[in-house]
GUTI-836891 format. One line per 2 residues: number of its first residue (from 1); their letters; for each residue x, y, z of C-alpha. Coordinates in steps of 0.25 Angstrom, whole numbers. Layout:
<martors>
NUM) A) X/Y/Z  ...
</martors>
This chain:
<martors>
1) XX) 0/0/0  11/10/4
3) XX) 19/7/-8  7/9/-17
5) XX) 5/23/-11  20/27/-13
7) XX) 20/22/-27  7/31/-30
9) XX) 13/43/-23  26/42/-30
11) XX) 20/39/-44  10/50/-43
13) XX) 17/61/-35  32/59/-36
15) XX) 38/69/-46  50/67/-55
17) XX) 63/68/-48  71/80/-51
19) XX) 85/77/-56  91/90/-51
21) XX) 102/89/-41  96/91/-27
23) XX) 102/93/-13  99/92/2
25) XX) 98/102/13  99/96/27
27) XX) 101/101/41  97/101/55
29) XX) 88/110/63  91/113/78
31) XX) 87/123/89  96/133/96
33) XX) 100/122/106  104/112/95
35) XX) 92/103/96  87/97/83
37) XX) 73/103/79  63/93/73
39) XX) 51/97/64  57/110/59
41) XX) 50/114/46  59/116/35
43) XX) 52/123/23  59/126/9
45) XX) 53/139/4  46/137/-10
47) XX) 48/122/-10  40/114/1
49) XX) 44/101/-5  57/102/3
51) XX) 50/106/16  54/97/28
53) XX) 55/96/43  67/93/52
55) XX) 67/79/59  68/76/74
57) XX) 83/79/73  81/93/66
59) XX) 87/87/53  81/90/39
61) XX) 84/87/25  79/93/12
63) XX) 83/85/0  82/87/-15
65) XX) 84/102/-15  88/107/-29
67) XX) 99/117/-29  94/131/-25
69) XX) 91/140/-13  81/136/-3
71) XX) 75/144/8  71/135/20
73) XX) 63/139/33  64/131/46
75) XX) 53/132/55  49/126/69
77) XX) 37/128/78  40/140/87
79) XX) 53/145/81  56/155/70
81) XX) 58/149/57  72/149/50
83) XX) 74/152/36  87/147/28
85) XX) 91/148/14  99/137/8
87) XX) 107/136/-6  107/122/-10
89) XX) 118/118/-19  122/105/-12
91) XX) 117/97/0  117/106/13
93) XX) 115/105/28  111/116/37
95) XX) 107/118/52  96/126/57
97) XX) 95/132/71  82/137/77
99) XX) 83/147/88  72/144/99
101) XX) 72/158/104  66/163/91
103) XX) 51/159/93  42/160/81
105) XX) 29/166/87  22/160/74
107) XX) 25/146/79  19/149/93
109) XX) 6/142/93  -4/141/104
111) XX) -14/132/96  -11/119/89
113) XX) -4/120/76  -7/111/65
115) XX) 6/103/61  13/102/48
117) XX) 13/87/49  7/79/38
119) XX) -5/74/47  -15/83/54
121) XX) -10/87/68  -9/99/78
123) XX) 3/103/86  2/109/99
125) XX) 15/116/104  19/119/118
127) XX) 16/134/116  1/130/113
129) XX) 0/121/125  6/132/134
131) XX) -4/142/129  -15/132/130
133) XX) -12/128/145  -17/114/144
135) XX) -18/104/156  -17/92/147
137) XX) -15/89/133  -30/88/132
139) XX) -31/103/132  -23/105/119
141) XX) -33/98/110  -41/111/110
143) XX) -29/116/101  -33/106/90
145) XX) -42/109/78  -56/106/84
147) XX) -51/108/98  -58/116/109
149) XX) -55/120/123  -61/109/132
151) XX) -63/106/146  -50/107/155
153) XX) -56/97/165  -48/84/167
155) XX) -58/76/174  -59/66/163
157) XX) -51/58/152  -47/67/140
159) XX) -46/59/128  -42/65/115
161) XX) -52/65/103  -46/71/91
163) XX) -54/77/80  -67/76/88
165) XX) -78/86/89  -79/92/103
167) XX) -93/86/106  -90/72/101
169) XX) -94/61/111  -82/51/110
171) XX) -88/41/120  -86/27/114
173) XX) -77/33/104  -64/34/112
175) XX) -56/28/101  -53/42/96
177) XX) -46/46/109  -40/32/111
179) XX) -34/33/97  -26/46/99
181) XX) -12/43/102  -4/52/112
183) XX) 11/52/110  21/59/120
185) XX) 35/61/115  32/48/106
187) XX) 26/40/118  12/35/116
189) XX) 3/38/128  -8/29/123
191) XX) -10/17/131  -16/4/126
193) XX) -17/-3/140  -28/6/146
195) XX) -39/-2/152  -52/3/156
197) XX) -52/-1/171  -65/4/175
199) XX) -75/-2/165  -86/-9/171
201) XX) -84/-5/186  -93/6/187
203) XX) -84/17/191  -92/27/184
205) XX) -91/42/183  -77/44/189
207) XX) -71/35/179  -79/38/166
209) XX) -70/49/161  -57/44/166
211) XX) -55/31/158  -44/32/147
213) XX) -44/17/143  -51/20/129
215) XX) -48/35/129  -33/34/126
217) XX) -24/45/132  -30/54/143
219) XX) -25/68/138  -26/73/153
221) XX) -14/65/156  -5/73/146
223) XX) 1/86/152  6/96/142
225) XX) 17/103/150  28/95/144
227) XX) 23/95/130  30/102/119
229) XX) 20/99/108  8/91/104
231) XX) 5/86/90  -9/80/88
233) XX) -11/72/76  -25/72/71
235) XX) -23/67/57  -16/54/52
237) XX) -3/52/61  10/45/57
239) XX) 9/30/58  19/31/69
241) XX) 7/33/78  -2/22/79
243) XX) -13/15/88  -22/28/86
245) XX) -35/32/79  -36/47/81
247) XX) -23/55/82  -10/57/89
249) XX) -5/66/100  10/68/99
251) XX) 16/75/112  30/80/112
253) XX) 35/85/126  46/95/129
255) XX) 60/91/128  73/98/132
257) XX) 76/110/140  65/116/147
259) XX) 66/126/159  59/122/172
261) XX) 44/125/169  32/124/178
263) XX) 17/126/174  6/129/183
265) XX) -8/129/177  -22/131/184
267) XX) -36/131/178  -50/128/182
269) XX) -48/113/182  -33/110/185
271) XX) -20/114/190  -7/110/183
273) XX) 8/110/186  19/106/178
275) XX) 35/107/180  45/104/169
277) XX) 59/105/165  68/101/153
279) XX) 83/99/153  93/99/141
281) XX) 105/91/146  116/89/135
283) XX) 108/81/125  98/76/135
285) XX) 85/82/137  77/80/150
287) XX) 63/85/153  54/83/164
289) XX) 40/88/169  29/86/179
291) XX) 15/91/180  3/90/189
293) XX) -12/93/185  -24/93/195
295) XX) -37/95/188  -52/95/194
297) XX) -64/91/187  -70/105/191
299) XX) -65/115/201  -76/112/211
301) XX) -74/97/211  -60/94/218
303) XX) -63/79/219  -63/76/204
305) XX) -49/79/197  -38/75/188
307) XX) -23/75/192  -11/73/183
309) XX) 4/72/186  14/71/175
311) XX) 29/70/174  39/68/163
313) XX) 54/66/162  59/66/147
315) XX) 73/65/142  80/65/129
317) XX) 95/61/126  102/64/113
319) XX) 114/58/107  121/64/95
321) XX) 128/53/87  136/54/74
323) XX) 124/51/65  112/50/74
325) XX) 106/57/86  100/48/97
327) XX) 89/53/106  84/45/119
329) XX) 71/50/124  65/45/137
331) XX) 54/50/146  46/46/159
333) XX) 32/52/160  23/51/172
335) XX) 8/54/172  -2/52/183
337) XX) -17/57/182  -27/56/193
339) XX) -42/56/191  -50/59/204
341) XX) -65/59/207  -71/58/220
343) XX) -84/64/227  -84/77/234
345) XX) -86/72/249  -94/85/252
347) XX) -104/82/241  -105/67/239
349) XX) -109/55/248  -100/45/241
351) XX) -87/50/248  -79/38/244
353) XX) -81/39/229  -68/41/223
355) XX) -61/39/209  -46/40/206
357) XX) -40/37/193  -25/39/193
359) XX) -16/36/181  -1/36/181
361) XX) 7/35/168  22/33/167
363) XX) 28/33/153  43/30/150
365) XX) 48/33/136  61/30/129
367) XX) 65/33/114  77/33/107
369) XX) 78/41/93  90/41/84
371) XX) 91/52/73  100/52/61
373) XX) 109/65/60  109/64/45
375) XX) 97/71/39  100/65/26
377) XX) 100/51/31  88/41/29
379) XX) 87/37/43  81/49/52
381) XX) 78/43/65  73/31/74
383) XX) 67/30/87  63/19/97
385) XX) 54/22/109  49/14/121
387) XX) 38/20/129  31/14/142
389) XX) 18/20/147  13/14/160
391) XX) 1/19/167  -6/16/180
393) XX) -21/19/180  -27/18/194
395) XX) -41/20/197  -46/20/212
397) XX) -62/21/214  -70/22/227
399) XX) -85/21/225  -96/20/235
401) XX) -106/10/231  -120/9/237
403) XX) -130/0/230  -144/5/231
405) XX) -149/-10/232  -144/-24/234
407) XX) -134/-27/223  -127/-40/220
409) XX) -112/-39/220  -107/-42/206
411) XX) -92/-46/207  -90/-60/201
413) XX) -78/-62/193  -83/-75/187
415) XX) -95/-77/177  -107/-85/181
417) XX) -118/-85/191  -114/-84/206
419) XX) -116/-79/220  -113/-64/222
421) XX) -114/-55/234  -121/-42/237
423) XX) -115/-28/235  -113/-20/248
425) XX) -123/-10/251  -112/1/252
427) XX) -97/1/249  -85/9/244
429) XX) -80/2/231  -65/4/227
431) XX) -59/0/214  -44/2/210
433) XX) -40/0/196  -26/-2/191
435) XX) -23/0/177  -8/1/172
437) XX) -7/2/157  7/0/151
439) XX) 10/4/137  24/2/130
441) XX) 27/7/117  40/5/108
443) XX) 42/12/95  53/13/85
445) XX) 52/23/73  62/27/62
447) XX) 62/38/52  69/38/39
449) XX) 71/48/27  71/41/13
451) XX) 72/46/-1  65/37/-10
453) XX) 59/45/-22  54/55/-11
455) XX) 58/58/3  52/49/14
457) XX) 52/50/29  50/36/33
459) XX) 46/32/47  45/18/53
461) XX) 42/12/66  37/1/75
463) XX) 29/2/88  26/-7/99
465) XX) 16/-5/111  13/-13/123
467) XX) 1/-11/132  -2/-18/145
469) XX) -10/-14/157  -4/-19/170
471) XX) -15/-14/180  -22/-23/189
473) XX) -36/-18/185  -48/-15/195
475) XX) -46/-19/209  -58/-18/219
477) XX) -66/-26/229  -76/-35/220
479) XX) -86/-34/231  -86/-18/230
481) XX) -87/-14/216  -88/0/212
483) XX) -102/-2/205  -113/-12/208
485) XX) -113/-17/194  -100/-18/187
487) XX) -96/-26/174  -81/-28/177
489) XX) -72/-35/187  -57/-32/191
491) XX) -47/-34/179  -32/-36/180
493) XX) -27/-27/168  -14/-33/169
495) XX) -19/-46/163  -24/-39/150
497) XX) -15/-43/139  -5/-33/134
499) XX) -6/-26/121  5/-24/110
501) XX) 5/-16/98  15/-16/87
503) XX) 15/-6/76  24/-3/63
505) XX) 24/10/56  30/16/44
507) XX) 28/29/38  33/37/26
509) XX) 33/52/25  37/56/11
511) XX) 37/68/2  35/70/-12
513) XX) 38/83/-19  30/90/-31
515) XX) 39/102/-34  34/112/-23
517) XX) 24/102/-17  27/92/-6
519) XX) 19/80/-4  21/74/10
521) XX) 16/60/13  16/52/26
523) XX) 12/37/23  13/27/35
525) XX) 7/14/40  7/8/53
527) XX) 5/-7/56  2/-12/70
529) XX) -4/-24/78  -7/-28/92
531) XX) 1/-39/98  -2/-48/110
533) XX) -17/-50/107  -26/-62/109
535) XX) -28/-68/95  -43/-67/97
537) XX) -42/-52/95  -45/-47/81
539) XX) -33/-38/81  -23/-48/85
541) XX) -12/-50/75  -18/-40/65
543) XX) -9/-29/59  -16/-15/57
545) XX) -11/-5/47  -12/10/48
547) XX) -9/18/35  -8/33/36
549) XX) -5/43/26  -3/58/26
551) XX) 0/68/15  3/82/14
553) XX) 5/90/1  13/103/3
555) XX) 9/113/-7  18/123/-13
557) XX) 20/136/-6  11/147/-12
559) XX) 11/162/-10  -2/168/-4
561) XX) -3/183/-2  12/184/-2
563) XX) 13/173/9  18/158/7
565) XX) 7/148/9  11/134/12
567) XX) 0/123/11  -2/108/11
569) XX) -13/98/9  -13/85/18
571) XX) -21/72/19  -20/59/27
573) XX) -26/46/29  -23/35/40
575) XX) -28/24/48  -26/25/63
577) XX) -29/12/71  -31/10/86
579) XX) -29/-3/93  -38/-7/104
581) XX) -31/-5/118  -31/-15/129
583) XX) -44/-9/135  -51/-13/122
585) XX) -45/-26/119  -46/-31/134
587) XX) -59/-27/140  -63/-31/154
589) XX) -73/-43/156  -87/-38/157
591) XX) -95/-43/169  -110/-44/169
593) XX) -117/-47/183  -131/-51/185
595) XX) -138/-53/198  -145/-66/198
597) XX) -150/-66/213  -150/-55/224
599) XX) -155/-62/236  -154/-51/248
601) XX) -162/-55/260  -160/-48/273
603) XX) -151/-58/279  -137/-56/272
605) XX) -133/-70/274  -145/-75/265
607) XX) -142/-65/253  -138/-71/240
609) XX) -133/-64/227  -131/-71/214
611) XX) -127/-66/200  -122/-69/186
613) XX) -109/-64/181  -106/-63/166
615) XX) -92/-60/161  -90/-56/147
617) XX) -77/-53/140  -79/-41/131
619) XX) -66/-42/123  -68/-39/109
621) XX) -58/-47/101  -62/-41/88
623) XX) -58/-27/92  -51/-20/81
625) XX) -42/-7/81  -49/6/79
627) XX) -46/12/65  -47/27/61
629) XX) -46/31/47  -42/45/45
631) XX) -40/55/34  -38/70/33
633) XX) -35/80/23  -31/95/25
635) XX) -22/107/21  -13/117/28
637) XX) -9/131/24  2/140/29
639) XX) 3/154/25  15/159/31
641) XX) 11/154/45  -4/155/44
643) XX) -8/141/44  -21/134/40
645) XX) -24/119/40  -37/111/38
647) XX) -40/97/37  -51/87/36
649) XX) -51/73/43  -59/61/43
651) XX) -58/49/52  -65/36/54
653) XX) -64/25/64  -75/15/63
655) XX) -70/5/73  -67/13/86
657) XX) -67/6/100  -80/7/108
659) XX) -87/-1/119  -99/-8/114
661) XX) -110/-13/123  -114/-28/121
663) XX) -123/-37/128  -123/-52/133
665) XX) -134/-60/139  -131/-65/152
667) XX) -139/-77/158  -141/-78/173
669) XX) -152/-83/183  -161/-73/190
671) XX) -164/-79/203  -177/-75/210
673) XX) -174/-69/224  -188/-72/229
675) XX) -186/-87/227  -180/-87/241
677) XX) -187/-81/253  -177/-75/262
679) XX) -185/-77/274  -185/-93/272
681) XX) -169/-94/271  -159/-96/282
683) XX) -147/-97/274  -142/-90/261
685) XX) -149/-96/249  -142/-102/237
687) XX) -144/-98/223  -151/-111/220
689) XX) -162/-107/230  -167/-96/221
691) XX) -175/-98/208  -170/-91/196
693) XX) -173/-89/181  -162/-89/170
695) XX) -161/-76/163  -152/-68/154
697) XX) -149/-53/152  -141/-45/142
699) XX) -130/-37/149  -120/-28/142
701) XX) -105/-27/141  -95/-19/132
703) XX) -86/-23/122  -75/-15/114
705) XX) -78/-14/99  -74/-6/87
707) XX) -87/1/87  -85/15/86
709) XX) -85/24/73  -79/37/73
711) XX) -78/46/61  -71/60/62
713) XX) -70/71/51  -67/85/52
715) XX) -60/98/48  -48/104/56
717) XX) -42/117/53  -32/127/59
719) XX) -27/141/55  -16/148/62
721) XX) -11/162/58  3/167/60
723) XX) 4/177/72  0/191/68
725) XX) 12/200/69  11/210/80
727) XX) 1/203/89  7/189/87
729) XX) -7/183/86  -10/170/79
731) XX) -24/165/75  -27/150/75
733) XX) -40/145/70  -42/130/71
735) XX) -54/121/72  -61/108/66
737) XX) -74/103/61  -75/89/68
739) XX) -85/78/66  -85/64/72
741) XX) -95/53/71  -95/42/82
743) XX) -103/30/80  -104/16/87
745) XX) -104/6/75  -107/-6/84
747) XX) -122/-11/86  -127/-7/99
749) XX) -134/-16/109  -144/-12/120
751) XX) -150/-20/131  -165/-19/134
753) XX) -167/-9/146  -164/-17/158
755) XX) -177/-12/165  -186/-19/154
757) XX) -190/-33/159  -193/-45/149
759) XX) -199/-57/156  -193/-53/169
761) XX) -179/-51/163  -171/-39/159
763) XX) -160/-36/148  -166/-46/139
765) XX) -163/-40/125  -153/-32/118
767) XX) -155/-24/106  -145/-21/94
769) XX) -145/-7/87  -138/-7/74
771) XX) -135/8/75  -133/11/90
773) XX) -123/22/88  -119/29/100
775) XX) -111/39/92  -113/53/86
777) XX) -108/63/76  -101/75/82
779) XX) -96/88/75  -89/101/79
781) XX) -83/113/72  -74/122/80
783) XX) -64/134/77  -54/139/87
785) XX) -48/153/85  -35/156/93
787) XX) -28/169/93  -15/169/100
789) XX) -5/180/102  9/177/106
791) XX) 18/189/111  32/183/113
793) XX) 38/196/118  27/197/129
795) XX) 27/182/131  12/182/129
797) XX) 2/173/122  -13/175/121
799) XX) -23/167/114  -38/168/112
801) XX) -45/155/107  -59/155/102
803) XX) -64/141/100  -77/140/93
805) XX) -85/127/92  -94/131/81
807) XX) -103/119/83  -103/104/88
809) XX) -113/94/85  -117/80/89
811) XX) -127/70/84  -129/56/90
813) XX) -129/45/80  -142/39/77
815) XX) -144/25/83  -155/15/80
817) XX) -167/16/90  -171/2/86
819) XX) -162/-10/87  -160/-20/76
821) XX) -163/-31/85  -161/-37/99
823) XX) -157/-49/106  -165/-57/117
825) XX) -159/-63/129  -156/-76/121
827) XX) -148/-67/111  -158/-70/100
829) XX) -158/-58/90  -171/-51/86
831) XX) -173/-40/76  -180/-28/82
833) XX) -194/-27/76  -205/-17/77
835) XX) -212/-27/86  -200/-26/96
837) XX) -203/-11/97  -216/-14/103
839) XX) -211/-24/113  -211/-19/127
841) XX) -197/-23/129  -190/-23/115
843) XX) -196/-9/112  -186/-3/122
845) XX) -175/-6/112  -181/6/104
847) XX) -172/17/108  -182/28/103
849) XX) -171/38/103  -175/53/102
851) XX) -172/58/89  -166/71/96
853) XX) -155/62/100  -150/61/86
855) XX) -150/76/83  -138/83/79
857) XX) -134/93/90  -125/105/86
859) XX) -120/115/96  -117/128/90
861) XX) -104/137/93  -97/135/106
863) XX) -86/146/106  -76/149/117
865) XX) -64/158/119  -51/154/126
867) XX) -40/163/130  -25/159/134
869) XX) -13/168/137  1/165/140
871) XX) 12/174/146  27/171/147
873) XX) 35/179/157  50/179/154
875) XX) 49/166/147  48/159/161
877) XX) 34/161/165  22/158/157
879) XX) 8/162/162  -4/157/154
881) XX) -19/157/156  -31/153/148
883) XX) -46/155/149  -54/145/141
885) XX) -69/148/137  -67/163/141
887) XX) -79/165/132  -88/155/126
889) XX) -100/156/116  -110/144/117
891) XX) -123/149/112  -136/141/116
893) XX) -143/135/104  -156/128/100
895) XX) -155/114/93  -166/104/90
897) XX) -176/112/97  -168/113/110
899) XX) -161/125/116  -147/122/121
901) XX) -140/130/132  -125/130/132
903) XX) -114/136/141  -119/129/153
905) XX) -107/121/156  -94/123/165
907) XX) -85/121/153  -91/134/147
909) XX) -85/142/158  -71/150/156
911) XX) -59/141/160  -46/148/165
913) XX) -32/143/167  -18/148/170
915) XX) -4/143/170  10/147/174
917) XX) 22/142/167  36/144/173
919) XX) 49/141/167  62/142/175
</martors>
């Protein structure tokens, strides 16, 4: 397949080779400290086909230059560009040195900047983060096209949903968040060994928004104080990045010398402190930092909060060899978060109720990179990295349980009919949960430059990951469950088999010249497989392929109103695949308990409880990887620093992961409690003393399926002006029109209302609905206008952001009111007929949904204004403040005959914050 694509491209697009003598210009680019500078843009005036970038060692090569004079411009984010003129009559070498004291104010961005990479992505620099004043990386998402200032409360898990309308309900469609990869300095933060430790135990509200097993990375845990830059790839990423469906978040942390720095932040929800320092010790860089965050759900509730402690030590050692440069990078990171929830002792009777969720993570990373010092050589670099990520998730719950009536204690660990006991009338239940995910990642990558008809930059690599949970699972007194009806039992997580993922990838970035037009291509493929699986799994031994292709056509520079206009057109297509994790492949056993007899006379010694326990294994051996098919097309313009980009994207994932509710008939004996007269017995009766009737009931369980369809499409745009001279003000306009369609593609089953009695029995029928979708269609269109003034002589930066959500709409997908059929308790299938609609029992399967439910609801404009200011004093002290929602405009509106009143929530109130940064 790849060979055919190459042949087609070369045969159609490759021009005749010139026979004229050509030369090479090569060199190195360093900063004023002598450190190599990577990703320096090198542009050749009037001939973009020779444009290039410096590599990680600051080296560059421009080949095939005919004899002549060339003007080159070297530019790097945040620094003044350098222009040089070269007379080329033979091969030449040069050295470029940037002065870091010369700041280019046009490169100081307080918003996200659309990258020049071949795939759609946004880059958020340290300047932007310092001006934004985030508490976690979740806050910076408002800078993306389609982003918007959200809540700063940290009382619940913050997953990431790229390219998703603001009002979209993602419940049951968490593959979007689970399928976003987070990488910090090349280390993946995603864990494949997270197990849902609370399902089926009835912990309830405290845990509902704090479970990350099917969410992926909790963005609350990532502090921003030590981050140099963040690149968020929304388009088709390199095949180097795998096991994902949605996007990639690449985080690069500060390296090298940094003075002692301290950050103090306070806002309406949280308090934050961070301390950091960087050393440059004779070819060895050492950085460390530590931070603490304390956040409350709301100011008036001191009993529900979130705490984060983070620390990091990072080092880099350099060796300059004759022909190569060797770098050893290593780090140890520590992160702990604590979710607390307990009742206010002054306002609640349940003084014992308490919830504590503590997560500790230790990451150890090591990587060795070797770089060639010969810019003209084929070999460029190679790296090998080993990263170990070990977490400890400890949940401790206390709950007061007070049954309102006599209840049988359901705690059997074996299936069948057996004697049980009665639940205590009042007790305090305690559960401790021990989950210890371990993820190990090994990765080797090499990069080569090859000249074969055209210039090729070839990347190849191998990646292996290992995931295992070492925790002991749930630990509690079986006689004191947290809930009167539970569907789970203690489970030792360490007995769950480990997972192994092996991947190979290869990528070719090649360039084709058409005179003054440059055609840039990036073609890659990733192959991977899961190891160490039971052969009953469908995915065992199967190899999955992910082809990805991006192309960018750099058009010739043109003159518009006396100014140079640079432009390009880009497009991409790719398949992104996410393997099911341990939580999906190895679900816990499901327990259904049915009371067969509850004989409860006054004499405690004569009481007898009997019940049936059914145990079902919901493992889905046919579970498949989730695949997202993505394509995009767009264009970019640059009119001497005034940039504009716009792109359209389309994504379709028709086999996302979700829980599906299914039913099993369970046979049991219903004993007549009145068949034994309590006053006539002198000893405890046996079960044989009671008369009984054999019955059966349908009871539910959940199973992981490839049952979610998610379709996304939209338009993203961004305009950024040059700073206006005199006032040094830049205007940035970005936004997006986003649309998502979520749908459950599995048939939906429903049991008859358990209050309906059929011949003295309940739960006798289940119905099947062909279209029982629980999804919907969501759409939004927004524009953010930011004006920021940067006055370096005064050390002052002020920005005003107007964020307008022009509209957002939602429409619940239609579902059938009538089932296509139903099953009786003997599991006989019957078509649902008109006569059934009149049956006193079966007619209840007719949902009779109000048509109003399916109306499309559109909310009109929702506009807010944010203000941020930063003041630097003598380059040592930085004072910053922000006011979010200083002004809002949310008019009331009428729709479908109803009048909707807005601006009645706490989130509409102005939100203030301030911080102090000190450097010594």
